[in-house]
N, C-alpha and C positions, 0 to 999 in steps of 0.2 A: 419621631423615629429617625435615626440616622440613615441617610441614603447612601448606597454604594456608588462607586465610580462607574459612569456609563461606559459600556463596552464599545470598542470601535466596530464599525459595520463595513463589510466588504462592499465596495461600490460597484455599480454596473460597468462593464467594459474594462475592468482592471486585468492586467496581465502580470504574471510572476516571472522573475528572472531566475534561472537555474543557478544555485550556489556553485561555487568553484569546486572541482574535484580535489582529492588529496594530491599534493604536489611533492611530498617527501617520501622517502623509502621507509622511514620508521617514525612513529609518533607515539608519545606516551600521554595518556589521559587517565582520569579517575574513573570515568564511566563511558563505556562504549555501547551505543544503542544501534541495534541492527534492525533496519526497517524504517522508512520514512512515510508510513501511513498514519492513521489516526493515533494508534497507541504510541508509536515512536515520537511523533511530533508533540503529543500531549505530555509525554514524559520529559522531553526536552524543555517544554514550556515551564514546567514546575521546577526542574533542576535549575534553570536560569534565574527563577524568581525566589526560590526558597533556600537555595544553597549557593556555596561558592565553588562547587566542584567543577572541574574541567571535564568537558564531554564532547563527543562527536556523534553524529547520526550518519550512518552509511547505508546506501541502498544500491542494489545492482541496476536499477532502472535509470532511465534518463530524466525522470521528473518525479517529484513527490506524488504519492498516491497513484502510481501507474497501474496498479492492479485493477482499479476501477475502470480504466479504459479498455482493459483486456476482457471484460465480462460482456454479456450479450447486450445488444443495442437498446433494448426496451427496459433495461434494469432501472429501477428507482429505489430509493430508500423506503423503508416501511415506517419511518418516523417523520412527522411533519418538520418543516424547515426550522421552526422555533426551538425544536429539541435536537437538531442535528449538528449544532456547532460544537466546537472545542472550547476549552477555557480561554477567556480573553477576547474572543472574536465571534460575534453573532453570524449565523448563516444568512446570506443575502436574501432579500425578497425575490419572488419570481411568480410567473403566471400559474404554475402548478403548485399544489399543496406539498407534494413530495419531491424532493430534489432528484434530478437525474444523475446517472453515473458520471457524466462529463462535468456537471456542475460541482459534484463532490470532489473530483480531481482538481478542478480549478480552485476550489476553496482551500484544499490542502496545500497547493502550491503557493497561494497567496498567504496562507498562515505561516509557512516557513519563511517567506520573504518579510512579512510584516514584523515578525518578532526576531528577525535576524538570527535564526537558528543555524548552528554549524552543520548543515546538511552537505554531505559529499556524495554525489551521484556517480553512476557508472562505476561503482566500486563493489565488486562481488566478494563476499566472505567465503574463503575456501576452507578454512579450518579455524577452530578455537580450542586451545589446549591450556590446561592449568600450568602454572609455573611453580618452581620449587619455593620461591620466596613469597608465594601468595599472589593471587590475581590471575590474569589470563593473558595469553599471547594469541592474537588473531592474525592470520595470514590472509591478505586480501589480494585482489588483482592489481593493486597499486602499491603494495608494500606491506609492512607489518604494523600492528597497533598493539601496544601493551596497555592493559587497563586493570584497575582494581576490581571493577564490577562490570558485568555484561548483561544488558537487557535485550532479550530476544523478542522483537516485536514484528516478526515477519508475517504473521497472519496464517490462516489455513489454506489459502487459495493460490499458493505459488506454483504448485504442481497439479496438473489436471489428473483426475482418475480416469484411466482408459480401460475399457472392457477388453476381454480377450478377443482375438480375431475370430471371424465366423468359421464354422465347420461345414461339413458336407450336408448337414441338416438345414443349413441356412445358406443356400447357394446364391440367393439374390439379396444383397444388403447394401444400403446406403448409409452414410453417416453425415452429420452436419455439425459444424462447430457451434459452441455456445454463443457466438456473436450474433446469430440470426435465428429467428423463430419462424421464418416463412416456409421452411420445408423444401424438399427437392422439387424441381420444376417438371420432372417427367413422371412416368408411371409409378404407382405406389410400390414400395418394396415389400418383401415378405416379412422382414424383421426391421424394426426401428430400434435405434440404440439411444439409451439415456446416458449421455456423457457425464452428467453431474453425479448420478448415482452409480454408474458403472454397471447397469443392468440392461438386458435385452427384453423387449416386449414384442409379442406377435401382433402384426397389424391386420 
């Protein structure tokens, strides 16, 4: 049986260099990918290998996969390492079976660097509008981009769901960010807030 080509493996201690931001006021490409997470980088990987289409990947964050670092500290993937990689690059080995959020972010940054994907960071999409001749015009914080196709790969976690403010029936209330699960250090509150679900639960 014919064996496939071995996939490169991310080595321990590797660091990724951030790709350069957009430097022109206007750029024309065939495909604009919004978001430098798993979906955006994976799309760019296949576009580079299966097509000749020009494309760019833009992200408002300062590094690929930044949303993983913005989640709570104890977050891990629910898939083992061997099933957590993207096409072309195995996820590195580690002490724990399930990768942490910081390991995932480092993997995505290395993925973009390893395959030389055209990622442009610190570039926020302000609007995307269809054009009369077909295609789209995207206005960004660094200029405009015209593209025949647009792939929205921003994910569902860019904006937190915040519950309404407490009322007179909940005079004592504390809130905690999703970054920590240790809870408030002082006396227990009357109501605790679930920021992920946007609900209030009596304590």
